[in-house]
N, CA, C and O of each residue as an XYZ file, in Angstrom:
404
protein
N     300.475    172.426    -25.121
C     299.946    173.565    -24.658
C     298.274    172.940    -25.821
O     298.009    172.234    -26.794
N     297.639    173.802    -24.833
C     295.784    173.220    -25.654
C     295.390    174.405    -25.941
O     295.809    175.292    -25.197
N     294.603    174.748    -26.928
C     293.896    175.948    -27.229
C     292.527    175.714    -27.120
O     291.968    174.825    -27.762
N     291.897    176.535    -26.266
C     290.822    176.507    -26.065
C     289.703    177.538    -26.686
O     290.109    178.695    -26.798
N     288.422    177.298    -27.083
C     287.660    178.516    -27.579
C     286.705    178.889    -26.456
O     285.787    178.130    -26.145
N     286.887    179.898    -25.927
C     286.056    180.242    -24.997
C     284.768    180.627    -24.781
O     284.171    180.747    -23.711
N     284.339    180.839    -26.068
C     282.799    181.074    -26.167
C     282.231    179.704    -26.143
O     281.178    179.524    -25.532
N     282.754    178.831    -26.680
C     281.909    177.318    -26.955
C     282.499    176.581    -25.584
O     281.758    175.766    -25.035
N     283.615    176.806    -25.102
C     284.483    175.902    -24.042
C     284.992    174.449    -24.870
O     285.098    173.374    -24.279
N     285.204    174.582    -25.943
C     285.784    173.316    -26.665
C     287.211    173.696    -27.353
O     287.559    174.711    -27.956
N     288.108    172.143    -26.940
C     289.339    172.285    -27.605
C     289.445    172.610    -28.505
O     288.590    172.166    -29.271
N     290.395    173.492    -29.084
C     290.541    173.933    -30.682
C     291.856    173.296    -31.243
O     292.025    173.031    -32.434
N     292.623    173.115    -30.402
C     294.265    172.652    -30.892
C     294.995    172.072    -29.686
O     294.678    172.458    -28.561
N     295.927    171.193    -29.854
C     296.982    170.723    -29.085
C     298.245    170.937    -29.639
O     298.651    170.153    -30.497
N     298.938    171.898    -29.270
C     300.314    172.173    -30.055
C     300.905    171.392    -29.473
O     301.008    171.318    -28.249
N     301.612    170.351    -30.679
C     302.389    169.509    -30.615
C     303.740    169.526    -30.523
O     304.056    170.632    -30.961
N     304.816    168.887    -30.177
C     306.484    169.593    -30.351
C     307.221    169.739    -29.361
O     308.438    169.705    -29.543
N     306.581    169.982    -27.769
C     307.308    170.532    -27.116
C     307.684    169.450    -26.397
O     306.838    169.040    -25.602
N     308.823    168.810    -26.456
C     309.643    167.881    -25.388
C     309.954    168.381    -23.701
O     310.381    167.505    -22.948
N     309.780    169.484    -23.264
C     309.875    169.927    -21.929
C     308.743    170.945    -21.658
O     307.701    171.228    -22.249
N     309.372    171.400    -20.498
C     307.904    172.084    -19.757
C     307.911    173.591    -20.747
O     308.801    174.072    -21.449
N     306.704    173.994    -20.485
C     306.584    175.281    -21.168
C     306.578    176.154    -20.111
O     305.795    175.858    -19.209
N     307.244    177.168    -19.969
C     307.309    177.979    -18.800
C     306.527    179.580    -19.117
O     306.359    180.425    -18.237
N     306.090    179.754    -20.655
C     305.404    180.875    -20.512
C     305.038    180.621    -22.184
O     305.468    179.783    -22.977
N     303.974    181.815    -22.350
C     303.219    182.020    -23.794
C     302.861    183.340    -23.992
O     303.107    184.017    -22.993
N     302.292    184.061    -25.054
C     302.249    184.957    -25.107
C     301.520    185.022    -26.423
O     302.071    184.481    -27.382
N     300.249    185.664    -26.616
C     299.263    185.915    -27.857
C     299.924    186.886    -28.439
O     300.538    187.601    -27.647
N     300.037    187.234    -29.849
C     300.079    188.284    -30.449
C     299.238    189.584    -30.589
O     298.075    189.271    -30.844
N     299.338    190.379    -30.546
C     298.436    191.429    -30.599
C     297.052    191.363    -31.677
O     296.018    192.022    -31.570
N     297.309    190.611    -32.459
C     296.154    190.679    -33.225
C     295.498    189.111    -33.333
O     294.664    188.753    -34.165
N     295.977    188.453    -32.489
C     295.225    187.300    -31.948
C     295.546    185.931    -33.026
O     294.907    184.885    -32.910
N     296.507    186.099    -33.956
C     296.633    184.843    -34.921
C     297.771    184.154    -34.659
O     298.058    183.221    -35.409
N     298.649    184.490    -33.525
C     299.860    183.869    -33.473
C     300.051    183.677    -31.682
O     299.759    184.586    -30.905
N     300.548    182.436    -31.272
C     301.206    182.278    -30.093
C     302.535    181.754    -29.991
O     303.022    180.971    -30.807
N     303.208    182.276    -28.803
C     304.390    182.343    -29.330
C     304.861    181.350    -27.479
O     304.358    181.702    -26.413
N     305.603    180.488    -27.578
C     305.692    179.474    -26.271
C     307.312    179.406    -26.113
O     308.137    179.365    -27.026
N     307.567    179.404    -24.578
C     309.214    179.516    -24.388
C     308.999    178.491    -23.689
O     308.052    178.419    -22.905
N     309.816    177.599    -23.872
C     310.333    176.250    -23.478
C     311.409    175.996    -22.796
O     312.307    176.822    -22.958
N     311.681    174.919    -21.912
C     312.619    174.612    -21.114
C     313.956    173.899    -22.348
O     315.178    173.863    -22.203
N     313.228    173.485    -23.333
C     314.400    172.905    -24.117
C     314.939    174.060    -25.095
O     314.983    173.839    -26.305
N     315.342    175.275    -24.571
C     315.953    176.512    -24.976
C     315.566    177.060    -26.614
O     316.157    177.701    -27.482
N     314.389    176.486    -26.487
C     313.785    177.299    -27.809
C     312.353    178.082    -27.501
O     311.628    177.800    -26.547
N     312.126    178.931    -28.305
C     310.931    179.324    -28.684
C     310.018    179.001    -29.512
O     310.437    179.368    -30.609
N     309.090    178.564    -29.622
C     308.451    178.080    -30.459
C     306.794    179.193    -31.188
O     305.910    179.529    -30.400
N     306.722    179.550    -32.636
C     305.525    180.179    -32.983
C     304.436    179.584    -33.450
O     304.675    178.648    -34.212
N     303.324    179.814    -33.246
C     302.207    178.960    -33.832
C     301.151    179.644    -34.257
O     300.755    180.659    -33.684
N     300.559    179.104    -35.388
C     299.704    179.608    -36.182
C     298.145    179.099    -35.277
O     297.908    177.968    -34.851
N     297.228    180.362    -35.172
C     296.287    180.135    -33.935
C     294.744    179.975    -35.105
O     293.586    179.879    -34.696
N     295.129    179.987    -36.424
C     294.031    179.923    -37.393
C     294.224    178.146    -37.624
O     293.183    177.497    -37.530
N     295.390    177.457    -37.890
C     295.523    176.146    -38.202
C     295.694    175.190    -36.959
O     295.324    174.016    -36.940
N     296.369    175.928    -35.823
C     297.264    174.906    -34.973
C     298.672    174.382    -35.567
O     299.267    173.477    -34.983
N     299.228    175.015    -36.827
C     300.306    174.595    -37.022
C     301.603    175.409    -36.392
O     301.563    176.615    -36.153
N     302.571    174.709    -36.196
C     304.262    175.356    -36.070
C     304.609    176.146    -37.008
O     304.334    175.724    -38.131
N     305.115    177.142    -36.958
C     305.533    178.339    -37.669
C     307.163    178.108    -37.818
O     307.812    177.682    -38.773
N     307.623    178.607    -36.349
C     309.087    178.646    -36.485
C     309.428    177.990    -35.084
O     308.757    178.056    -34.054
N     310.581    177.367    -35.284
C     311.472    176.902    -33.655
C     312.361    178.227    -33.572
O     312.788    178.623    -34.656
N     312.593    178.735    -32.790
C     313.662    179.880    -32.582
C     314.512    179.515    -31.507
O     314.154    179.446    -30.331
N     315.941    179.223    -32.058
C     317.059    178.531    -31.279
C     318.425    179.568    -31.362
O     318.843    179.983    -32.444
N     318.864    179.813    -30.443
C     319.919    180.277    -29.960
C     320.224    180.213    -28.330
O     321.368    180.038    -27.913
N     319.367    180.334    -27.672
C     319.852    180.294    -26.153
C     320.406    179.017    -25.753
O     320.191    177.906    -26.237
N     321.246    179.396    -24.671
C     321.815    178.097    -23.979
C     321.679    177.427    -23.009
O     322.206    176.383    -22.625
N     320.703    178.284    -22.493
C     319.988    177.903    -20.899
C     318.194    177.901    -21.546
O     317.737    178.397    -22.576
N     317.532    177.137    -20.455
C     316.176    177.241    -20.462
C     315.651    178.604    -20.776
O     316.300    179.566    -20.364
N     314.831    178.753    -21.284
C     314.046    180.156    -21.180
C     312.889    180.654    -20.403
O     311.758    180.213    -20.605
N     313.130    181.511    -19.568
C     312.381    182.115    -18.657
C     310.803    182.474    -19.414
O     309.773    181.882    -19.092
N     310.856    183.335    -20.250
C     309.684    183.903    -20.854
C     309.919    184.519    -22.155
O     311.013    184.856    -22.608
N     308.591    184.650    -22.799
C     308.880    185.457    -23.905
C     307.379    186.518    -24.639
O     306.299    185.982    -24.885
N     307.580    187.675    -24.822
C     306.354    188.445    -25.169
C     306.744    188.947    -26.743
O     307.892    189.057    -27.172
N     305.627    189.194    -27.416
C     305.338    190.260    -28.698
C     305.482    191.377    -28.133
O     305.356    191.721    -26.958
N     305.794    191.997    -29.185
C     306.338    193.781    -28.942
C     304.784    194.179    -29.802
O     304.299    193.665    -30.809
N     304.265    195.348    -28.891
C     303.135    195.975    -29.202
C     302.398    195.932    -30.413
O     301.181    195.915    -30.595
N     303.619    195.912    -31.434
C     303.094    195.938    -33.217
C     303.339    194.423    -33.610
O     303.454    194.154    -34.805
N     303.399    193.719    -32.939
C     303.583    192.165    -32.996
C     304.637    191.722    -34.303
O     304.544    190.742    -35.043
N     305.380    192.511    -34.299
C     306.794    192.450    -35.212
C     307.731    191.732    -34.972
O     308.394    191.163    -35.839
N     307.926    191.654    -33.704
C     309.068    191.322    -32.851
C     308.272    190.368    -31.187
O     307.258    190.500    -30.503
N     309.788    189.230    -31.207
C     309.327    188.965    -29.786
C     310.711    188.451    -29.444
O     311.529    187.743    -30.030
N     310.659    189.164    -28.099
C     311.831    188.983    -26.996
C     311.404    187.874    -25.877
O     310.342    187.679    -25.285
N     312.508    187.314    -25.840
C     312.722    185.622    -25.329
C     314.075    186.213    -24.228
O     315.024    186.934    -24.538
N     313.721    185.569    -22.801
C     314.674    185.829    -21.864
C     315.006    184.435    -21.249
O     314.187    183.581    -20.911
N     316.161    184.378    -21.182
C     316.704    183.020    -20.411
C     317.746    182.979    -19.139
O     318.376    183.895    -18.610
N     317.701    181.878    -18.912
C     318.660    181.727    -17.773
C     319.977    181.873    -18.091
O     320.739    181.777    -17.129
N     320.568    182.117    -19.363
C     321.621    182.132    -20.243
C     321.999    183.697    -19.897
O     323.056    184.166    -20.318
N     321.239    184.348    -19.243
C     321.865    186.041    -19.029
C     321.420    186.707    -20.374
O     321.814    187.848    -20.614
N     320.584    186.020    -21.295
C     320.594    187.146    -22.430
C     319.231    187.195    -22.778
O     318.446    186.296    -22.479
N     318.822    188.532    -23.595
C     317.332    188.597    -24.197
C     317.764    188.372    -25.714
O     318.922    188.606    -26.057
N     317.181    188.091    -26.262
C     317.135    188.035    -27.530
C     315.991    188.228    -28.382
O     315.098    187.392    -28.242
N     315.796    189.218    -29.307
C     314.692    189.755    -30.268
C     314.554    188.862    -31.251
O     315.573    188.367    -31.732
N     313.385    188.522    -31.690
C     313.238    187.556    -33.276
C     312.314    188.640    -33.989
O     311.618    189.508    -33.462
N     312.490    188.367    -35.240
C     311.706    188.698    -36.244
C     310.306    187.829    -36.338
O     310.299    186.646    -36.677
N     309.353    188.432    -36.060
C     308.029    187.376    -36.077
C     307.514    186.763    -37.520
O     306.727    185.833    -37.694
N     308.281    187.664    -38.620
C     307.642    187.512    -39.738
C     308.631    186.421    -40.422
O     308.097    185.682    -41.249
N     310.535    186.170    -40.072
C     310.976    185.562    -40.520
C     311.613    184.491    -39.578
O     312.440    183.684    -40.001
N     311.159    184.526    -38.190
C     311.797    183.279    -37.500
C     313.297    183.846    -37.217
O     314.009    183.173    -36.471
N     313.809    185.040    -37.770
C     315.302    185.171    -37.741
C     315.694    186.087    -36.417
O     315.067    187.124    -36.200
N     316.499    185.759    -35.760
C     317.160    186.590    -34.437
C     317.895    187.907    -34.816
O     318.670    188.046    -35.762
N     317.537    188.790    -33.967
C     317.919    190.065    -34.795
C     318.739    190.945    -33.954
O     319.251    191.904    -34.531
N     318.999    190.773    -32.474
C     319.522    191.155    -31.284
C     319.778    190.143    -30.339
O     319.053    189.162    -30.171
N     320.975    190.426    -29.628
C     321.022    189.878    -28.369
C     321.527    190.920    -27.672
O     322.303    191.722    -28.191
N     321.054    191.010    -26.195
C     321.132    191.844    -25.328
C     321.818    190.819    -23.726
O     321.201    190.018    -23.025
N     323.212    191.270    -23.621
C     323.643    190.385    -22.512
C     324.019    191.127    -21.436
O     324.544    192.236    -21.341
N     323.599    190.191    -20.515
C     323.848    190.925    -19.209
C     323.407    190.161    -18.229
O     323.497    190.541    -17.062
């Protein structure tokens, strides 16, 4: 995943660590973080001020289709082909809910 500065057209960061396809990404409401949903069954969170990975969120058993921040930025939801939605705490990287269906 490449992060670009729209004002200058310059590349800011390459987010390294994805070993499979990225299916989705979402910016936190404050613009400081990005979450990426990956076919390797993980969601990764990244600090957009440094380009560093913060957390690797693991728990899904099949690839992740999408992820999104809550409006207040405190949670991330991820949805997977394993028919679960998992809710994660953005500050700690801990899973706090699993919704099955």
